[in-house]
Each structure stands twice: as C-alpha cells, then as structure tokens.
N, C-alpha and C positions, 0 to 999 in steps of 0.2 A: 504493500500500500504506500503510495506516494503522499507525503505530508506536505501541505502548502507551506511555503517559506514563512509567511506571516504567522501561521499557527505554530510552526516550529519555534519562531522567535518568542512568541507569547509563552510557550511552554518553558523556554529557557528563563524568561523573566520570573515566572511563577516558581520555578525550582530555585532560582537565586534568592527570591524573597523568603522561601521556606528554609534556606540554608543560613540565613542571618542568625546571629547569636540570639539566645532567648531574650535577653534584655532589650535589644533593639527591635526584634520581631514583635514583642508584646507592646512596645511603645507605639509601633505603627498600628497594631490592632486596636489599642485604646483610643488612638486618634480617630480612626475611621469607622470602627465598629462598636466601640465601647468595651465594657468588661465582657470577657468570654468565660462562660461557665465550663468547669471541668467535669468529667473528662471531655476532650475535644479531639477532632481529627485535624491536624495541621494543614493538610492539603485542602480540606473543605473550607477552612478559614481563609486560605489564600484565594480560593474561588470567590468567597464573599467579598474580599477586598477587590478582586478583579471586577466584580459586578458593579462596584461603586463607579469604576471608570467607564463602564459600558453605557451609562446613562448620559444622554446628550446634554441635559441641563447641567450635570456635574462637569462635563468637559468644557461647556461654555464658561462656567465660573473659573475653572482651572486656567483656561487660556486667557481670560480677561485679567487674571492676576499677573501675567507675565510682564516683567519690566525689561528695560533695555539691557541691564546687566544680566538678567536671566537668559535672554536670547543670545547674548554674546557667549556665555559659558556653554549653552546648549549647542551653539554653532561650532564652537571649538571641539566639543566632544564628538560632534558629527564628522568634522573634517580631519582631525588629527588621527592618523592610523594607530591602532593599538593604544588608544588614549588611556592614560592613567592620571591619578591625582598629581603625581610629580610632574608629568608633562604639562598639565594645565597650569601648575604653579610656574613652571619655566616659561610657558607661553605668555601668560599675563604678567609675570614677574611681580606678583602682589600676594601678600599674606591673606588678603580678604577673600581670595578665591576659595579657601578651605571652608570658611563659614557659609559662603553662598552655595558651594557644592553640596554641603551637608543639608542645607535647606531644600535644594532641588530634589535631593534623595528622599527627604521627609515628605515632600509633595508628590512622590511617586513618579516624577518626570524622568529622573536619572536612576539607574541601578548599577550595582557593581557585581562582577562575576569573575571567578578565578580563571586565568588563561589556561588553555589546554597545552600551550607550548612551553610555558615556564611558570614561575610562581607569582608573576605580576597580577595585580588586580585591575581588570579592565573596566572602564566606564562606558555605559551604553545608554541610548535613549529608549525609554519604555516603548515596546512595539505596539502597545494598545493605544498610544498617543502619537506614534511616529508620523502618521499621515498628516495629522493636524499640525504637529510641531514643525514638520518640514516646510510648511507654508511660511513660517516665520524665520526658521534657522537656515543658515548657509553662509558661504564666504562673503557675500555682499554685506552682511551685518558687520563683519569684522573689518572689512576693507572698504572704506567710503571714498571712492574715487571722486576727486574734486573736478567738476566740469568747467566752471567759470573761474579761471586762474589768471592772476596778474603775475607774469613771469619776471624774475630778476635776471636781466641779461648782462649784468656787470662782470660776471666771471665767464671767461671763454675756455673751451676745452684745450688742455695742454697739447702742443703739437710736436711732431718729430723734430722739426727745426729748432724748437725751444730746447729740447733735451740735447741735441747735437751742439748747440751754441753753449749750453752750460758745460758740457764735457770739455769743449775747446777752451773755455775760460779757466776752468779748474786745472787743466793740464799745465797752464802757465802761472796760475796763482793758487797753488796748493796750500799756501799759508794764509789764506784769506780769512780764516776764523780765529777768534780769540780763544782763550782757554775755556771760557764758559759757553762756547759754541756759537756765539753771535759774530756778526761780520765786523771786521776791522773798518775803521772810519774811511780809510783810503779806498778799500775795496767796495764799500757801500756806495761811495761816490762814482766809482767806475761802473758798477752794475746799474746804477741809476741812469748813467749815460747810455749804456748798451741796451738794457731791457726796459727801463722805465721804473719808477719807484713802486708802482702798483703791482709789478710782477716780482718784486723781491721776495715776498712771502712764498710765492710759488717756487722761486729758485731755491729757497731754503728747504721746502718740503721735498722737492725732487732730490736735492743734495743729500738729505737725511736718508731717503730711500736707497740711493745708490751706495751710500756708506754701509747701510745694513745688508745690502746685497754683496758687499765686498768688491763691488766694481770700483769704488774709490777706497784706497787703502792708505794707511798712515805710514810715512817714512820720516827720515830726518828733516826733509824739506817740506813737511806738511802732508797733504793728501795728493796721491798720484792716481792716474787713471790706468786701470788694467784693461787695455784695449782689446785683448783677446777675449776676456771675460765679457766685456760689453758687446762685442761683435756676436758672441754666442747668444747672449741674452736678447739681442735685437733680431735674431733669426726666428721670429715667431710673429703671430698677428699683433698689430699695435694695440688691439683691444686687450689681449693677454698681457702685454707689457704694462699697460696702464693699471690693470687689476693688480699685478704684482707690485707696482710702484705704490699704489694706495695702501696696500697691506704693509709693505716694508717701511713706508713713511710713518706708520702708526706705532709699531712695536717691532723689536728685533726678534724674529721667530727662528725656530729650528726649520730645516728644509721641509719636513713633512707638514708642520703646522702652517708654514708659508703657503704651500700648495693648497691645503685644505681651505684656509680663509680666502685665498685668491679665487678658488673655484666657487666657493659659496657667494662671494661678491659678484662674480660674473653671472651666476644664475639668478641672483636677485635683480641685477640690472636688466637682464633679458626679460624677466617676468614683469618688471616695472615699466617696460616700454609702452609709451602712449598713455600712461596713467599717472596721477598725482596722489600720493599718500603721505600721511604724517610719518615722522621718524619712528614712532612706536609701531605703527602698522608695518613699516618696512622691516623692522627687527622681527616682528611676528611672522612676516612673510618668509624671512630667512629661516626661522624655526621650522616652518612647514616644509620648506625645501630640504632642510636637514633631515626631517623625518622621512623624506622620500615620497611623500604623498600629500595630496590635498583633496583627493576624491577617490572613489572606489577604483577608477581605471588609471590611476597614477602609476607610472612605471618606476619601481624601486630598483636599485642596483648598487654598483660600486660607489656612486656619489653618496647615497643615503647612508651606507655603512661607514664610509669614511667621515662624513659630516657628523655622525652621531657622537663623535668625540669632541666636536667643537662646542656643543652646548651642554656638556656633562655637568658643569657647574654654572647654573644659570646666571648668577650675578656677574661673575668675572667675564663670562663669554659675551653677555650683552654689553658690558662696558667696553670690551675689546671691539665688538662690532660697531659700537657708537663712535669709537676713535677712527675706525676704518672708514665709516660713512662720512665723517668730518673731512678726512683726507680726500675722499672721492669728490666731495663738494669743492674742496680747495683746488683740485686738479681739473675741475669742470666736467667730471664724469657723471656727477649728479647735479641737477639744477634745482634751484629754490624757487618757490612761488607762494602766492597768498591766495587762499580760497576766498573768493569775493562773497560767497554766501555765508560762510561761518567764521571768517577771519582766522582760520587755522593756517599755520605754516605748513606747507606741503612740499613734496619733493618728487622729482621724476628723473629719468635717465637721459643722458645725452650720447649714449654709446652709438646710436644710429647715425650720429654726425661724424663718427671716427673715419678719417681718411687713411686707408691702409698704405697708400703710396705704391708707386710702380718704378720701373727702371726707365726713366724718361730724361730728355734733354732739358735740364733746368738751370745750367750754369751759364753765366755771362761774365767773361773776364776782361779786365783792362790791362794795358801794357805795364802799368805800375804795380800790378799784383792785386788789384781790387777784384773781388768776386761777389756777384749777386746771385743768390740762390732763390729761385722761384718755387712755390709750393708744388708738391707732386711726387717727390722722391721718397722712397721708403727709408725707414730708420737705419737699416743695416748699411746701406750705401752712404747715407749721410755721415754715419760714424766713421767710415773709411775716409771720407773726404775731409772732415774737420780735424783729422790727425795732423794735417799740415796747414791748418788755417787758424787765424785768430778772429774772434767775433768783433765786429765794429758797431753794428746796430741791428737789433732784432725787431722785425716787423713782418707784415705779410710777405714781402720780399726781404730776405735777410742779407745783410752786408757783412762780408768777411774780408780778410786780407791774408795774402801769402807773402810773408816777409822772411828775412834771414832767421829770426828767432823761431818762427813756427816751422820753417823748413828743417832747421837743425834738430828741433824736437822730433820731427818725423824720421829723420835719418838715424837719430839715436835709438828710436824704437824699432829699427830694422827696415824701414822703407828706403827706397832708392829713387833716383830721378826717373828711371823707367817706370817704376810702379806709380809714381805720382802722375806722370804724363798719361799713362794708360787710363787711370781713373778720370782725369780731367777730360780726355778725349771721349770717354764713354758717356759722359753726361753733359758735355758742353755743346752749345749751339754752333760754336765756331772753333777754328784751330787755336792752339795755344799761342799767344803773342810771343814773338821772337825775343823781345826784351826779357820776358818772364822766363823763357827757356834758358837764355844765357845766364840769368841770375841763379836759377836752380843748379845749373852745372858748376857755376863758380862757387856757390855755397857748399856743394857736395865735395868739390875738390879741397876746399878749406877744411871741411869736416874730416875727410879721409886722410889728411896729412898727419894728423895726430889722433891717437886713440887712447882712452883711459879706461881702465878696468878695475872693478872692485869685486873680489871674490876669493875663493879658495884656489890657490896656485900650487901646482906641483912641478918641480923642476927635477929632471932626470938626466944625468950626464952620460951614463952607459948606454950605448946604442941598443944592446940586447935587452936591457931593462925597459927601454922606451917601447920596444915591440911588445913586451909583456904587458905594459900598461895599456897600449892602444888596442890590443887584442883581448884584454881581460873581459870576460862576459859580464862581470859585475860593474866595472868602471866605464867601459867604452860608451854606454848610452848616456853617461853623465858628463862627458867632455863637451863643454860649450864651444871651446875654440882652442886650436893649437897656436899659441901666440908666436912661437919660434920653435925650432927643433928642440924637443925635450922639455918645452915649457907649456903646461896644460892649464886651462881655466875650467874649473868644475862648477856644477850648478847646485852644490850642496848648500842647504839653507842655514845650517848652524854647525857648530863644532861637533856636537854629539852625533848628528847624522853623518857627517864626514868620517868621523872615527869609526862608526858602525860599518860603513861601506868599505873602509880600508881594511878592517879586520876580516870582513866577509870575502874580500878579494883574494886573501891568502898571500899577498905580496909583502913579505916581511921586511924588505928593504925600504919601504915607505915610512917616513916619520909622520908626526902629527901635522895635520893641515889646518890652515887658518883662512876661512872664507865665509862669504854670505851672499845669498842671491834669492830673490823671490821666486817661488814656484808658481807659474801661471796655471793654476788649476781652472779647468773650464767650469762654468756655472751650469749645473745640470738641473734645469727646471722644465718639467714636462708641459706640453700643450694643455691648456685648460679645456675641460670637456663641458659641454652644455647638456643638462638633463633633458630628456624628451618629455616635456611637461605638457599634460593635457588638462591642467587645472586652471579654471578661470576665477579670478577674484570677484567677478560680478555674478556668479552663479547663486541661485536660491534667493531667499528673502522676498518672496512674492508679496507678503503682507508684513506690516509693521504694527506694533501695539498702537492703536489709534485712540483718539479722544473718546470715541463712543464706548470702546471696551474698557478704557480706564475709568470713565464715568460709571459704567455698569458695575465694575468692581468696587468702586467707592460707595455706591448706593447699597450694594449687598453687604459691605463691611459695616456700614452704619446701621443697617437692619439687624445684623448680628449683635452689635454692641447694645442696641436698644433691647433686643431679646434678653441679653445678659443682665441688663438692669432690672428686668422683671422677674428674674429667677432668685430663689432663696439660696445663697451660696456663702460659704466661709470665705474669708479674705484670700486664703491660699487657693481655693477652687476658682475664685473670680480671677485672680492673677494668672493662674495656669491656663484657663480658657481664653482670657484676653490675649495672652502671649501667643496662643495658637492662631487667633484671628489676625494678629499683627504679622505673623509669619506665613500667612496665606495658606494655612493647613485646613481650614474649614470650608467645605463645599456645600454642606446642607445644615439647616438648623438642628437636625437630629443629632449632629455631632457634638452639640453643646450639652454634654452629659457631665454632671458634677462628679459622679463616681469614676469617670475615666481619668481624672486628674490624679497623678501621683506626685506628691511633694518631693521635689528634687532641686537642691541649690546648685545652680550652674555658674553663678557669678557672685562676686562680692567686692565691696569698695573699701576705701582707705581705713576707716576707723574700726571696721568689722574684722578684727584679728581672727576670731574663731571661724567666721565665715570663709575668710581667705584660706585658712588651714584646711577646712572641710573641702573646698573646691579643689585644692591641690591634691589632697589625699584621694578624692574621687577620680580625678584625672589620672593619677598614678595607677590606681587599681584597674582602670579601664584602658590604660595605654592611650589616653587621649592627649590632645595638644593643649597648651596653655597660651592664651593671648594676654600678655601682661602690659599694663599701662603704667609708666613711671612719671615722675615730675617732668614738666616741660613737654607734655604730649608725646614723649618717646614711647613707641610700642614695640614689643618683642614677641615673636611667635616661635615656640619651640617645644621640643619633647623633653619630658622630665628625665633626668639622669640620676638624681639623688635628692633627698629631702631631709633636712635637719629641723626637727620640731622643737628644739630647746627654746623656751619662750623668749628670753632676752636676745638670743642670737639666731632665731629661726630663719632659715634660708632655704631656697630651692635652687638647684643647679639644672639648667636646661641646655639642650643642644639646639642652636639656632642654625637651621640648614642654610638660610640665605647668606650668612656670614661664614658658615663652616667652622664655628667656634662653640665652645661651651662657656657659659657665663653663670656665675653665682649671683643671686639676687636676694637681698634681705627682705623678709616679709614686710617689715615696717616701712620700706621704701616703695612698696607696691600701692599705687593709687586705685587700681582696678584690675581684677583678674577674672578671666572668663574661660570656661572649659569648652573645648571644641572637639567634636568627634574626629578622629584621625582617619582621613580617607586613604592614606597610603599603607595602612596596616590591615591585614585580614586575619581575624581570629575565628577559629571554627566554633561551632555551636557549643562544644564541650568546654571551651576555654574562655568564654565571655564575649566581649564586644569585638567588632571588626576594627 
C-alpha cells in the first residue's frame, strides 16, 4: 500500500509529539486539551491534539497570530536544509531566536525530530499546517529586494590598470610605509599626484592584500614585488583575482581558508546580481550558500562541504564576512545604495561590470619613453609590461614612463632588451621609437658591464672537484650561476638549508657556506568555482500578515481577556492563563481551563533571591538555557555548567556559545533571569525534557 506523502509527514509529526518527554508532552496536553484522566492511550491523545488543528476556525486564529518575526523563523526552517536550532541561531545571529522557536513549538507550528542520519535534532514545519504556512513563508520574507534604489556611484570598480600601476610604484618605492603601516609624507604626496587623493585608501587596501598574499615581501629595502608570484596569480579570471584580493585585504588567512572565503564571496556576488539587500541579508545569504541549499532542488557538493567550516563559529565567521564585504565595497565589487521606500542601506554587486581584458593593441609610445596604456589589456600582460615602467598618472588612459631606472629594475629581475621589445611590439599600435630602442640598448650595456651578487658562494680550485660539484645530483639544481671557473652562486635561503644540502651531497671537501636568496615559490590558488544554484530569493511569501488578520487576532485576544475577567480564578491561575493568551497559545475559549494551569516559576527579578535560585535550579534539572539580564541592559544567554548556592556568594557558571566562553555570574548581580527550553538538546522520554 502506497502512503500519501502528506499522510506520511503527519504520521511523523504525531510520532515526534508522542516521543517528547513526559513533562513537555503533558504541558502541551494541558494547553490544548486540559487535564487528561488516567489511564490514557498516548496515541489517542495525540489524535485529539491533531483534531484541534483540523478545524478551520482554529487554523484561522493560529494564522492570524503570526507576526513578522514568526514568519521569518518559519521561512528559515523551511529553506535551511537539515535545519537545527544551532543553524537558526547562526543564521539570525541572535539569542532571541531560542525563545521565539520554543514559542512556535508550543503553538504546534514547528516540531522537532531526531535525524535518521546522525544525532542532530531537526526542525520541521507541522505538515497539518504546511499548506497554509507556505503561503506566508519563503525566501522572499527573509530577503527584501529593494526596487527603488538611489545608487552611490562615488566608488568605481578597481581595474587591472590600477593594480599594475600600484605594483610598478611599489617596485620603486618599497619603503613607502612607516613602521605603523601608514604612508610616509613624501610618498603620500607622490601617490596623490599619480592616483589622486580619493584613490589612496584603495591603494592601501590592495597593498595590504598583496602583502598577505606574499606577492609583496619584506626585504632590507622595504617591500619588493615577487613578479613570478604575481604573474601566476594574474593567470586567472579578474573576477577571481578581485575575490581573492577582498579576502586577503581583510585578514591574513591560511591557503585553505583563503580559498574557502574567496569562493563563498564569489557565490554571494553571483547570487546578488541584479538585487539590492541589506548587509544582514547578504550575510544570511552567505549562510544559505554555505549550507549548500536554499530549496529542495538545490545542488549540494564540494562547495557546501567545504563552506561548512566557514560558519562553524557563528560570531567570528560573521565578523570575518563583514570585514570581507567592507573590502568588497572599498574595491567596488559591491555597490551601496539607499532604499527610497524604507531608507534602508542596501547593497548589490558590480561583478557584471568586470572587464576581463584580452590581448589587444593598447600601447602608444613617445620617443622620450612616455607610454599611454588604453583600457582593454588583461592583468597578466599588464604585469609583464609594468616590470619596466614607472607610473606617471592613473586615469582611464594610464600614463607610464620607460626610463633608465625602470629599465635597470627590469634587467635586474632577468628581463633583457629583446624581451622588452617583444612585449612592446605585441601590444603597441606602432613600432618602437628608435630613440627609445637606442636608450634601452645603452642602459643594458651599462647594466651588463658590472654585476653584483649576494648569496651563498662556493669556490673550488681543483678541476676534478669542480666536476663533482657540477654533476652532484643534490647540488646541481641549486646552482644559480657559475660566476667564473670554480666559482658557484647557490640559491640557498639560509645557513641551515645550505648546510643540510652540503651534508646531503656527500662532498666532504666543502666547508661551511654563507649565502641568502629568496625562493620564488609560485602562488598556488585554484580557480574559484560557482555553485549551480537554482534558489531564488524572491520565491514564496504569496501572503503577508495583513491588517485584517492582525485586527482579527487583537479582537479575539480581547474577547479572551474579557472571558478571563468573568471567571473565578486564583491569582496564579489568572496569571498562567493570561500568559498563554499573550503567547498566542489559545485558539478557543474552551482552552481557558483553570485546572490546566500548573504553577511553575520560569523567571525572577532583582530582589527575589529565592526566586532566582529556584529558576536556576529548575533550568539545571531540565538542561534548559538561562537568559540573564545584568546592570546596564547587558544580556547573556547560556547553558549552566555549575551552580554554587552558598547564600552570600551564590553564583552560577554558564557557557555562552556566542562568545565560546564560560562566565561566572553572582546571583546578587542578576537583575532578571529567565529559563528557556533548550532547542539544541534532545532528551528521551525516560530522561526528562528535550
């Protein structure tokens, strides 16, 4: 017999409800059915609770109670795959989500069930309400795309030419920074002339990124450019380059984390295309992308498994992503706007404006060595060109200069006149001016007349021993240059490395070497992949809680309170029933039963020392959370680790997940304490609350 999917889901909900701990199960029973006489059949009781939700009038009241916050949490439960309380907390990054989630479960809208794959506790929407709830819930509730936006066009997207000009400048001015990382006065003035003052912050951001990528490295002369590493880095799409730069400008990461965050940023930007969202919504979008799904047909894979490490600790990860998004804004990869309808600050992506560049004729040279570079060339070839140029003025058409100093710099890095001429001819509209060609040859002759070396030198007088050195399998690949017969320059980076290779070579006649040279390790960063995302932020939310339903709920609530006034109740019973009304748990007047109220203190305030002790003890016994308010409106949410009841020094130690710390709090300093059911813990029927 084939069971209908909806019927199957309802059976799962009923089984989940029956599996709740006795304390919580009977609390639900008292709220919706009143006192149940013993003996009873638990499955029959569950069916009676189900019948409450089958009535259209009850559903109407339940739906009219929905608030904007309710619908947001329900929407998140709907679209986050394998949704748990912890994932909800990470998604909203707010302690209040626990209390709101517990309320939605008390209202029978959300239920929890143990995963069949692992020990996690999954959150789901009650299938008896799913069709009606789906009209309200969906990604469109969480992501409010701004339609009428006033765009801020003061920041433009960083270009290949800008990065190339920066490299060319730093190659000649590696000592441009003070010890505190700020620009020296002289260099600030030069950069103001070349780039303009408004682009100096951008210069500093890109500079920081290149330092963290080790493309710029420190030497005795300040920062130097690792041209080989930069050329390898530029051998990818400019979109990927910008994503890596945004991440690297924010924090210095390990290679694996650099790739993870860069890939996450790229997928956020692709998903953001054509839409404007708030910064919080963009962070939440990143969380959904990390989870690998936003809808049932989302394709999970390598990206989602890799990204799961990014948001393991919600607070620090969201802070890191905020820094990255700030740099993406500074580099023009994200654009800012103002929602004219709500005055919200919103953001979109500019990645669709990225010009990848080609191999085209963009150079225009003058006989005196002036070079104008028009837009269009890709970054890799620009990097090759600026090796022998100095920046003069950055604009749409960039001005550079080939002079003696820039040519000597290129010769020193291994370029020759032939290499330089080939590059110029490849990208120039015209032939190289003869004056410039003569100058290049003259400068090269001057450069070649003397050579200076700094490194580990080995001098060998015996011809037979020279052969042994040159043919030695350990040493031969490390000989940079034979300076003269029997005089060898090695590429060893430090004394310990040199000594290790000497010992490994087995040549006992070699003494201790003294040298130093930088190893040009290639930058290995993979191409960033885009997730095949079929998830739309505009899906769902056909209906919103409107004024009519809100008014209906308010009228119904007033009628319930009026009914309460007419009943003969003790103060405790009145408080208990009124609390249920305020928490939107009452669907019919029949639920206002005095005998259904069980006196239970769940919160206490400043002067009530005994009450605070009782709340903490109850929370500890049931493995619940504590929401503690201190002086100055400081609030802490945590799990109890230990409790000291000694009157004068009574204190509670809690673990605060948001901060990942334990903190001891003296009871006398607590202004208010509230016990909250812990949604992240599942306790079986035999062992108490979940």
